[in-house]
Phi, psi and omega in degrees: 000124179250109184268006178287120185291335182272355182257130179282353181270154173095184179234163175227154178273184186297315186291319178290329176298309181295320177300308179296322182297313180300315178299312183292317179295321177297316178295320182298314182287312182292317176296322180294317178295317179296317179293325178296320180292316183296315180295318182294315183289328183260001181054044176282166174292145183290345175295331174298329178283324186278325186297312178296324180291323178294322175296320173296322178295324177296323175295321177295322176300313178298323179298308179299319182295319177300313182294316181293328175291326174296323182284310188263325187077006180248113184294313179298322178292323180290327177292313180298311177296322176298320178296315180295320180287331179283315188258021175280345179289342175291342177286353176295341175297333179296340177295340178285346178284346180284134189285323180282120185298325183288319180292322181297315179296317179294318178295319181298314182289325175296314181291323179293320177295320177298314184291321186278330189240317188282313178304310178294329178293321178297315179296327182286329185271348177290129183288155180289160179290136178281137181275000000 
């Protein structure tokens, strides 16, 4: 078991997954809002805003991959599923395609709650693969 959050190798157990997930998502949201304010006030290029957030998303990807590797024991499957679970929040933009603003808002928040809380909880409660 490799508990180093900066290493893409190894596996992590349920408690470290949740701990790292909460830490990384908190930094992602708070840092994203802070970077957005800084970029907006100083008229910086938006790439200054995106690179740190992309690096945080990669850490979240490694967190998912390690946990899924602990569950399945299959490296390619855990990489693909980790990628899908990490970058699925970008699909929330599709909620803007709904014509009714009230339905669009409800769909957005329901999907955001599912992505931020339900998915990681499901991944965390699945027991590890027995060796």
